All heavy atoms as a GROMACS GRO file, in nm:
protein
  458
    1MET      N    1   2.235   2.757   0.239
    1MET     CA    2   2.251   2.710   0.377
    1MET      C    3   2.182   2.576   0.391
    1MET      O    4   2.071   2.554   0.336
    1MET     CB    5   2.190   2.813   0.476
    1MET     CG    6   2.205   2.777   0.618
    1MET     SD    7   2.280   2.909   0.704
    1MET     CE    8   2.354   2.830   0.835
    2TRP      N    9   2.241   2.489   0.467
    2TRP     CA   10   2.188   2.353   0.489
    2TRP      C   11   2.075   2.356   0.592
    2TRP      O   12   2.086   2.422   0.691
    2TRP     CB   13   2.294   2.260   0.540
    2TRP     CG   14   2.402   2.232   0.435
    2TRP    CD1   15   2.513   2.301   0.412
    2TRP    CD2   16   2.392   2.131   0.334
    2TRP    NE1   17   2.584   2.248   0.308
    2TRP    CE2   18   2.510   2.143   0.260
    2TRP    CE3   19   2.300   2.031   0.308
    2TRP    CZ2   20   2.537   2.057   0.156
    2TRP    CZ3   21   2.331   1.947   0.204
    2TRP    CH2   22   2.443   1.957   0.127
    3ASN      N   23   1.970   2.280   0.567
    3ASN     CA   24   1.866   2.262   0.660
    3ASN      C   25   1.891   2.131   0.735
    3ASN      O   26   1.859   2.024   0.688
    3ASN     CB   27   1.729   2.258   0.590
    3ASN     CG   28   1.613   2.249   0.682
    3ASN    OD1   29   1.630   2.229   0.802
    3ASN    ND2   30   1.495   2.264   0.631
    4PHE      N   31   1.954   2.139   0.852
    4PHE     CA   32   1.998   2.021   0.923
    4PHE      C   33   1.882   1.938   0.977
    4PHE      O   34   1.895   1.815   0.991
    4PHE     CB   35   2.094   2.058   1.039
    4PHE     CG   36   2.230   2.100   0.985
    4PHE    CD1   37   2.267   2.234   0.988
    4PHE    CD2   38   2.316   2.011   0.931
    4PHE    CE1   39   2.389   2.275   0.939
    4PHE    CE2   40   2.439   2.048   0.882
    4PHE     CZ   41   2.476   2.182   0.884
    5LYS      N   42   1.771   1.998   1.008
    5LYS     CA   43   1.653   1.923   1.054
    5LYS      C   44   1.603   1.830   0.944
    5LYS      O   45   1.571   1.715   0.965
    5LYS     CB   46   1.543   2.014   1.101
    5LYS     CG   47   1.569   2.086   1.229
    5LYS     CD   48   1.552   1.986   1.343
    5LYS     CE   49   1.568   2.062   1.473
    5LYS     NZ   50   1.564   1.975   1.585
    6SER      N   51   1.599   1.883   0.824
    6SER     CA   52   1.554   1.801   0.709
    6SER      C   53   1.653   1.691   0.680
    6SER      O   54   1.613   1.578   0.654
    6SER     CB   55   1.536   1.893   0.584
    6SER     OG   56   1.500   1.816   0.473
    7LEU      N   57   1.781   1.720   0.685
    7LEU     CA   58   1.884   1.618   0.663
    7LEU      C   59   1.876   1.511   0.773
    7LEU      O   60   1.897   1.390   0.740
    7LEU     CB   61   2.025   1.684   0.663
    7LEU     CG   62   2.063   1.759   0.537
    7LEU    CD1   63   2.197   1.824   0.554
    7LEU    CD2   64   2.069   1.662   0.416
    8GLN      N   65   1.854   1.553   0.893
    8GLN     CA   66   1.847   1.456   1.006
    8GLN      C   67   1.730   1.359   0.980
    8GLN      O   68   1.742   1.240   1.000
    8GLN     CB   69   1.825   1.532   1.135
    8GLN     CG   70   1.824   1.442   1.258
    8GLN     CD   71   1.805   1.520   1.384
    8GLN    OE1   72   1.768   1.638   1.382
    8GLN    NE2   73   1.835   1.461   1.495
    9LYS      N   74   1.619   1.404   0.933
    9LYS     CA   75   1.502   1.318   0.909
    9LYS      C   76   1.535   1.221   0.794
    9LYS      O   77   1.503   1.104   0.803
    9LYS     CB   78   1.380   1.402   0.869
    9LYS     CG   79   1.321   1.480   0.983
    9LYS     CD   80   1.203   1.565   0.934
    9LYS     CE   81   1.151   1.650   1.046
    9LYS     NZ   82   1.039   1.737   1.002
   10HIS      N   83   1.602   1.273   0.693
   10HIS     CA   84   1.641   1.181   0.580
   10HIS      C   85   1.738   1.075   0.628
   10HIS      O   86   1.728   0.960   0.585
   10HIS     CB   87   1.699   1.264   0.463
   10HIS     CG   88   1.593   1.340   0.393
   10HIS    ND1   89   1.568   1.474   0.417
   10HIS    CD2   90   1.509   1.303   0.294
   10HIS    CE1   91   1.472   1.513   0.338
   10HIS    NE2   92   1.430   1.409   0.261
   11PHE      N   93   1.835   1.112   0.710
   11PHE     CA   94   1.930   1.008   0.757
   11PHE      C   95   1.862   0.908   0.844
   11PHE      O   96   1.895   0.790   0.841
   11PHE     CB   97   2.047   1.079   0.835
   11PHE     CG   98   2.149   1.136   0.743
   11PHE    CD1   99   2.181   1.270   0.751
   11PHE    CD2  100   2.213   1.056   0.651
   11PHE    CE1  101   2.277   1.326   0.668
   11PHE    CE2  102   2.311   1.113   0.568
   11PHE     CZ  103   2.342   1.246   0.572
   12VAL      N  104   1.766   0.946   0.927
   12VAL     CA  105   1.694   0.852   1.012
   12VAL      C  106   1.615   0.756   0.927
   12VAL      O  107   1.615   0.636   0.946
   12VAL     CB  108   1.602   0.926   1.113
   12VAL    CG1  109   1.506   0.831   1.178
   12VAL    CG2  110   1.686   1.001   1.216
   13LEU      N  111   1.545   0.808   0.823
   13LEU     CA  112   1.473   0.721   0.732
   13LEU      C  113   1.562   0.627   0.655
   13LEU      O  114   1.531   0.505   0.643
   13LEU     CB  115   1.388   0.806   0.633
   13LEU     CG  116   1.270   0.876   0.690
   13LEU    CD1  117   1.206   0.968   0.583
   13LEU    CD2  118   1.165   0.777   0.741
   14LEU      N  119   1.676   0.676   0.611
   14LEU     CA  120   1.772   0.591   0.540
   14LEU      C  121   1.822   0.480   0.633
   14LEU      O  122   1.834   0.365   0.591
   14LEU     CB  123   1.888   0.678   0.489
   14LEU     CG  124   1.999   0.605   0.416
   14LEU    CD1  125   1.945   0.543   0.287
   14LEU    CD2  126   2.113   0.696   0.386
   15PHE      N  127   1.853   0.514   0.755
   15PHE     CA  128   1.902   0.413   0.852
   15PHE      C  129   1.793   0.308   0.876
   15PHE      O  130   1.825   0.187   0.876
   15PHE     CB  131   1.936   0.482   0.984
   15PHE     CG  132   1.972   0.381   1.091
   15PHE    CD1  133   2.095   0.322   1.092
   15PHE    CD2  134   1.884   0.353   1.193
   15PHE    CE1  135   2.130   0.229   1.190
   15PHE    CE2  136   1.913   0.262   1.292
   15PHE     CZ  137   2.035   0.198   1.289
   16LEU      N  138   1.666   0.347   0.894
   16LEU     CA  139   1.559   0.251   0.916
   16LEU      C  140   1.541   0.156   0.797
   16LEU      O  141   1.524   0.038   0.814
   16LEU     CB  142   1.431   0.323   0.952
   16LEU     CG  143   1.425   0.396   1.084
   16LEU    CD1  144   1.299   0.471   1.100
   16LEU    CD2  145   1.442   0.294   1.200
   17PHE      N  146   1.545   0.212   0.678
   17PHE     CA  147   1.525   0.128   0.560
   17PHE      C  148   1.643   0.032   0.542
   17PHE      O  149   1.627  -0.080   0.490
   17PHE     CB  150   1.510   0.211   0.431
   17PHE     CG  151   1.375   0.272   0.420
   17PHE    CD1  152   1.356   0.411   0.410
   17PHE    CD2  153   1.261   0.193   0.424
   17PHE    CE1  154   1.230   0.467   0.397
   17PHE    CE2  155   1.136   0.250   0.412
   17PHE     CZ  156   1.120   0.386   0.399
   18CYS      N  157   1.763   0.067   0.582
   18CYS     CA  158   1.879  -0.018   0.574
   18CYS      C  159   1.875  -0.123   0.684
   18CYS      O  160   1.929  -0.232   0.670
   18CYS     CB  161   2.007   0.061   0.575
   18CYS     SG  162   2.031   0.162   0.432
   19ALA      N  163   1.825  -0.085   0.802
   19ALA     CA  164   1.830  -0.177   0.918
   19ALA      C  165   1.718  -0.281   0.916
   19ALA      O  166   1.732  -0.384   0.976
   19ALA     CB  167   1.821  -0.092   1.046
   20ILE      N  168   1.613  -0.257   0.847
   20ILE     CA  169   1.498  -0.352   0.849
   20ILE      C  170   1.537  -0.488   0.791
   20ILE      O  171   1.511  -0.589   0.857
   20ILE     CB  172   1.378  -0.295   0.774
   20ILE    CG1  173   1.313  -0.184   0.853
   20ILE    CG2  174   1.274  -0.397   0.741
   20ILE    CD1  175   1.206  -0.104   0.783
   21PRO      N  176   1.611  -0.499   0.679
   21PRO     CA  177   1.646  -0.635   0.629
   21PRO      C  178   1.742  -0.706   0.728
   21PRO      O  179   1.730  -0.829   0.741
   21PRO     CB  180   1.717  -0.606   0.497
   21PRO     CG  181   1.666  -0.475   0.452
   21PRO     CD  182   1.637  -0.398   0.578
   22PHE      N  183   1.831  -0.633   0.796
   22PHE     CA  184   1.918  -0.700   0.888
   22PHE      C  185   1.845  -0.748   1.011
   22PHE      O  186   1.876  -0.854   1.065
   22PHE     CB  187   2.029  -0.603   0.931
   22PHE     CG  188   2.130  -0.570   0.821
   22PHE    CD1  189   2.134  -0.445   0.766
   22PHE    CD2  190   2.209  -0.670   0.771
   22PHE    CE1  191   2.218  -0.416   0.662
   22PHE    CE2  192   2.298  -0.641   0.668
   22PHE     CZ  193   2.302  -0.514   0.614
   23GLY      N  194   1.745  -0.675   1.054
   23GLY     CA  195   1.666  -0.720   1.172
   23GLY      C  196   1.587  -0.843   1.142
   23GLY      O  197   1.569  -0.929   1.229
   24MET      N  198   1.542  -0.857   1.019
   24MET     CA  199   1.466  -0.975   0.982
   24MET      C  200   1.554  -1.099   0.976
   24MET      O  201   1.510  -1.207   1.007
   24MET     CB  202   1.398  -0.951   0.848
   24MET     CG  203   1.295  -0.841   0.847
   24MET     SD  204   1.233  -0.808   0.684
   24MET     CE  205   1.088  -0.908   0.691
   25SER      N  206   1.676  -1.082   0.935
   25SER     CA  207   1.765  -1.201   0.927
   25SER      C  208   1.807  -1.252   1.064
   25SER      O  209   1.844  -1.367   1.078
   25SER     CB  210   1.889  -1.165   0.844
   25SER     OG  211   1.968  -1.070   0.909
   26PHE      N  212   1.801  -1.167   1.168
   26PHE     CA  213   1.839  -1.214   1.302
   26PHE      C  214   1.727  -1.285   1.371
   26PHE      O  215   1.744  -1.338   1.479
   26PHE     CB  216   1.885  -1.094   1.388
   26PHE     CG  217   2.012  -1.034   1.343
   26PHE    CD1  218   2.021  -0.901   1.312
   26PHE    CD2  219   2.126  -1.113   1.329
   26PHE    CE1  220   2.140  -0.846   1.266
   26PHE    CE2  221   2.247  -1.059   1.287
   26PHE     CZ  222   2.255  -0.928   1.254
   27ALA      N  223   1.608  -1.288   1.313
   27ALA     CA  224   1.490  -1.351   1.371
   27ALA      C  225   1.482  -1.495   1.336
   27ALA      O  226   1.375  -1.553   1.336
   27ALA     CB  227   1.365  -1.279   1.331
   28GLN      N  228   1.594  -1.562   1.316
   28GLN     CA  229   1.594  -1.707   1.287
   28GLN      C  230   1.607  -1.787   1.410
   28GLN      O  231   1.664  -1.744   1.510
   28GLN     CB  232   1.709  -1.736   1.192
   28GLN     CG  233   1.696  -1.668   1.058
   28GLN     CD  234   1.815  -1.701   0.967
   28GLN    OE1  235   1.902  -1.773   1.005
   28GLN    NE2  236   1.816  -1.650   0.850
   29SER      N  237   1.558  -1.908   1.406
   29SER     CA  238   1.571  -2.000   1.518
   29SER      C  239   1.599  -2.139   1.463
   29SER      O  240   1.579  -2.168   1.349
   29SER     CB  241   1.444  -2.005   1.600
   29SER     OG  242   1.334  -2.049   1.522
   30THR      N  243   1.649  -2.228   1.550
   30THR     CA  244   1.682  -2.362   1.514
   30THR      C  245   1.578  -2.456   1.568
   30THR      O  246   1.540  -2.448   1.685
   30THR     CB  247   1.824  -2.401   1.568
   30THR    OG1  248   1.916  -2.307   1.515
   30THR    CG2  249   1.857  -2.539   1.528
   31ILE      N  250   1.528  -2.546   1.482
   31ILE     CA  251   1.433  -2.644   1.527
   31ILE      C  252   1.495  -2.780   1.504
   31ILE      O  253   1.549  -2.807   1.395
   31ILE     CB  254   1.303  -2.633   1.443
   31ILE    CG1  255   1.241  -2.498   1.467
   31ILE    CG2  256   1.205  -2.744   1.483
   31ILE    CD1  257   1.127  -2.466   1.380
   32LYS      N  258   1.492  -2.863   1.608
   32LYS     CA  259   1.551  -2.999   1.598
   32LYS      C  260   1.444  -3.104   1.622
   32LYS      O  261   1.352  -3.079   1.698
   32LYS     CB  262   1.663  -3.015   1.700
   32LYS     CG  263   1.783  -2.925   1.675
   32LYS     CD  264   1.890  -2.946   1.777
   32LYS     CE  265   2.003  -2.854   1.752
   32LYS     NZ  266   2.117  -2.874   1.848
   33GLY      N  267   1.459  -3.218   1.558
   33GLY     CA  268   1.366  -3.323   1.582
   33GLY      C  269   1.388  -3.436   1.485
   33GLY      O  270   1.483  -3.434   1.404
   34THR      N  271   1.303  -3.535   1.489
   34THR     CA  272   1.314  -3.653   1.400
   34THR      C  273   1.182  -3.675   1.332
   34THR      O  274   1.074  -3.668   1.396
   34THR     CB  275   1.350  -3.776   1.482
   34THR    OG1  276   1.466  -3.752   1.557
   34THR    CG2  277   1.374  -3.898   1.394
   35VAL      N  278   1.190  -3.697   1.199
   35VAL     CA  279   1.069  -3.733   1.124
   35VAL      C  280   1.060  -3.885   1.116
   35VAL      O  281   1.154  -3.951   1.070
   35VAL     CB  282   1.075  -3.671   0.981
   35VAL    CG1  283   0.956  -3.709   0.903
   35VAL    CG2  284   1.088  -3.522   0.989
   36ASN      N  285   0.950  -3.940   1.168
   36ASN     CA  286   0.935  -4.086   1.171
   36ASN      C  287   0.822  -4.129   1.079
   36ASN      O  288   0.724  -4.055   1.065
   36ASN     CB  289   0.909  -4.136   1.314
   36ASN     CG  290   1.024  -4.103   1.406
   36ASN    OD1  291   1.141  -4.109   1.367
   36ASN    ND2  292   0.994  -4.076   1.531
   37ASP      N  293   0.832  -4.250   1.029
   37ASP     CA  294   0.718  -4.307   0.950
   37ASP      C  295   0.619  -4.378   1.048
   37ASP      O  296   0.633  -4.363   1.169
   37ASP     CB  297   0.767  -4.400   0.840
   37ASP     CG  298   0.838  -4.525   0.897
   37ASP    OD1  299   0.836  -4.548   1.018
   37ASP    OD2  300   0.898  -4.596   0.815
   38GLU      N  301   0.522  -4.449   0.989
   38GLU     CA  302   0.417  -4.508   1.073
   38GLU      C  303   0.473  -4.612   1.168
   38GLU      O  304   0.413  -4.638   1.274
   38GLU     CB  305   0.312  -4.576   0.982
   38GLU     CG  306   0.236  -4.477   0.894
   38GLU     CD  307   0.311  -4.451   0.762
   38GLU    OE1  308   0.401  -4.526   0.722
   38GLU    OE2  309   0.280  -4.349   0.698
   39THR      N  310   0.581  -4.678   1.132
   39THR     CA  311   0.639  -4.778   1.214
   39THR      C  312   0.740  -4.726   1.317
   39THR      O  313   0.794  -4.802   1.399
   39THR     CB  314   0.711  -4.890   1.132
   39THR    OG1  315   0.819  -4.826   1.060
   39THR    CG2  316   0.613  -4.950   1.034
   40GLY      N  317   0.764  -4.596   1.311
   40GLY     CA  318   0.856  -4.535   1.409
   40GLY      C  319   0.998  -4.523   1.359
   40GLY      O  320   1.088  -4.472   1.430
   41GLU      N  321   1.025  -4.566   1.236
   41GLU     CA  322   1.158  -4.555   1.177
   41GLU      C  323   1.185  -4.414   1.125
   41GLU      O  324   1.094  -4.349   1.070
   41GLU     CB  325   1.171  -4.654   1.063
   41GLU     CG  326   1.166  -4.802   1.105
   41GLU     CD  327   1.284  -4.839   1.190
   41GLU    OE1  328   1.399  -4.801   1.160
   41GLU    OE2  329   1.260  -4.907   1.290
   42PRO      N  330   1.308  -4.364   1.143
   42PRO     CA  331   1.340  -4.228   1.094
   42PRO      C  332   1.331  -4.222   0.940
   42PRO      O  333   1.367  -4.323   0.872
   42PRO     CB  334   1.485  -4.207   1.141
   42PRO     CG  335   1.507  -4.309   1.246
   42PRO     CD  336   1.418  -4.421   1.220
   43VAL      N  337   1.285  -4.114   0.886
   43VAL     CA  338   1.273  -4.094   0.743
   43VAL      C  339   1.388  -4.008   0.695
   43VAL      O  340   1.406  -3.896   0.745
   43VAL     CB  341   1.136  -4.031   0.708
   43VAL    CG1  342   1.127  -4.006   0.557
   43VAL    CG2  343   1.019  -4.114   0.758
   44ILE      N  344   1.462  -4.060   0.598
   44ILE     CA  345   1.574  -3.980   0.543
   44ILE      C  346   1.526  -3.916   0.413
   44ILE      O  347   1.461  -3.977   0.332
   44ILE     CB  348   1.692  -4.074   0.511
   44ILE    CG1  349   1.745  -4.134   0.643
   44ILE    CG2  350   1.805  -3.996   0.440
   44ILE    CD1  351   1.851  -4.244   0.620
   45GLY      N  352   1.553  -3.787   0.397
   45GLY     CA  353   1.515  -3.717   0.277
   45GLY      C  354   1.373  -3.663   0.278
   45GLY      O  355   1.322  -3.623   0.174
   46ALA      N  356   1.314  -3.654   0.397
   46ALA     CA  357   1.179  -3.600   0.406
   46ALA      C  358   1.185  -3.446   0.397
   46ALA      O  359   1.275  -3.383   0.451
   46ALA     CB  360   1.116  -3.637   0.539
   47SER      N  361   1.090  -3.384   0.324
   47SER     CA  362   1.084  -3.239   0.314
   47SER      C  363   1.006  -3.185   0.434
   47SER      O  364   0.898  -3.236   0.466
   47SER     CB  365   1.015  -3.199   0.186
   47SER     OG  366   1.091  -3.242   0.072
   48VAL      N  367   1.058  -3.083   0.499
   48VAL     CA  368   0.993  -3.019   0.611
   48VAL      C  369   0.985  -2.872   0.582
   48VAL      O  370   1.080  -2.808   0.542
   48VAL     CB  371   1.077  -3.043   0.742
   48VAL    CG1  372   1.005  -2.977   0.859
   48VAL    CG2  373   1.098  -3.190   0.766
   49LYS      N  374   0.861  -2.816   0.597
   49LYS     CA  375   0.838  -2.676   0.568
   49LYS      C  376   0.777  -2.608   0.689
   49LYS      O  377   0.689  -2.664   0.756
   49LYS     CB  378   0.744  -2.661   0.449
   49LYS     CG  379   0.721  -2.520   0.405
   49LYS     CD  380   0.628  -2.513   0.284
   49LYS     CE  381   0.596  -2.369   0.256
   49LYS     NZ  382   0.493  -2.359   0.154
   50VAL      N  383   0.821  -2.487   0.719
   50VAL     CA  384   0.761  -2.410   0.828
   50VAL      C  385   0.626  -2.356   0.777
   50VAL      O  386   0.623  -2.285   0.678
   50VAL     CB  387   0.854  -2.292   0.869
   50VAL    CG1  388   0.789  -2.209   0.980
   50VAL    CG2  389   0.988  -2.343   0.915
   51GLN      N  390   0.525  -2.388   0.847
   51GLN     CA  391   0.390  -2.352   0.803
   51GLN      C  392   0.368  -2.201   0.797
   51GLN      O  393   0.412  -2.130   0.885
   51GLN     CB  394   0.287  -2.412   0.899
   51GLN     CG  395   0.142  -2.397   0.856
   51GLN     CD  396   0.047  -2.474   0.947
   51GLN    OE1  397   0.088  -2.526   1.053
   51GLN    NE2  398  -0.078  -2.472   0.917
   52GLY      N  399   0.310  -2.156   0.686
   52GLY     CA  400   0.289  -2.015   0.666
   52GLY      C  401   0.406  -1.938   0.610
   52GLY      O  402   0.400  -1.816   0.598
   53THR      N  403   0.517  -2.007   0.576
   53THR     CA  404   0.634  -1.937   0.519
   53THR      C  405   0.682  -2.018   0.399
   53THR      O  406   0.628  -2.122   0.365
   53THR     CB  407   0.749  -1.932   0.622
   53THR    OG1  408   0.802  -2.063   0.641
   53THR    CG2  409   0.704  -1.871   0.752
   54ASN      N  410   0.788  -1.972   0.338
   54ASN     CA  411   0.853  -2.043   0.229
   54ASN      C  412   0.981  -2.109   0.278
   54ASN      O  413   1.060  -2.159   0.198
   54ASN     CB  414   0.888  -1.947   0.117
   54ASN     CG  415   0.766  -1.900   0.045
   54ASN    OD1  416   0.666  -1.974   0.033
   54ASN    ND2  417   0.769  -1.779  -0.007
   55GLU      N  418   1.003  -2.114   0.411
   55GLU     CA  419   1.121  -2.171   0.468
   55GLU      C  420   1.106  -2.320   0.482
   55GLU      O  421   0.999  -2.367   0.520
   55GLU     CB  422   1.154  -2.108   0.606
   55GLU     CG  423   1.174  -1.960   0.599
   55GLU     CD  424   1.298  -1.921   0.528
   55GLU    OE1  425   1.402  -1.991   0.540
   55GLU    OE2  426   1.295  -1.821   0.456
   56GLY      N  427   1.209  -2.396   0.452
   56GLY     CA  428   1.204  -2.538   0.471
   56GLY      C  429   1.339  -2.603   0.463
   56GLY      O  430   1.439  -2.536   0.447
   57ALA      N  431   1.342  -2.734   0.478
   57ALA     CA  432   1.466  -2.810   0.476
   57ALA      C  433   1.436  -2.956   0.441
   57ALA      O  434   1.319  -2.996   0.434
   57ALA     CB  435   1.532  -2.804   0.614
   58ILE      N  436   1.540  -3.033   0.414
   58ILE     CA  437   1.528  -3.175   0.387
   58ILE      C  438   1.606  -3.248   0.495
   58ILE      O  439   1.717  -3.211   0.531
   58ILE     CB  440   1.587  -3.209   0.247
   58ILE    CG1  441   1.508  -3.135   0.140
   58ILE    CG2  442   1.581  -3.359   0.227
   58ILE    CD1  443   1.562  -3.155   0.003
   59THR      N  444   1.543  -3.351   0.554
   59THR     CA  445   1.605  -3.424   0.661
   59THR      C  446   1.719  -3.510   0.612
   59THR      O  447   1.727  -3.550   0.497
   59THR     CB  448   1.507  -3.514   0.737
   59THR    OG1  449   1.459  -3.612   0.645
   59THR    CG2  450   1.390  -3.433   0.790
   60ASP      N  451   1.814  -3.537   0.700
   60ASP     CA  452   1.927  -3.630   0.667
   60ASP      C  453   1.920  -3.745   0.763
   60ASP      O  454   1.999  -3.823   0.781
   60ASP     CB  455   2.058  -3.554   0.671
   60ASP     CG  456   2.092  -3.498   0.805
   60ASP    OD1  457   2.011  -3.513   0.899
   60ASP    OD2  458   2.200  -3.439   0.819
   0.00000   0.00000   0.00000
């Protein structure tokens, strides 16, 4: 005979483990701005990194 309470717990845990990576990917945001040098001119090809993470981009 099946123990449905035990199966229910396993399905909930499986759902949570599968949902965690998707929840993290939705936590993205867009940051806009201009990187300028000392004279105020825009810098093309500057590397920008989000502090405390491995996320970054290169300006165009």
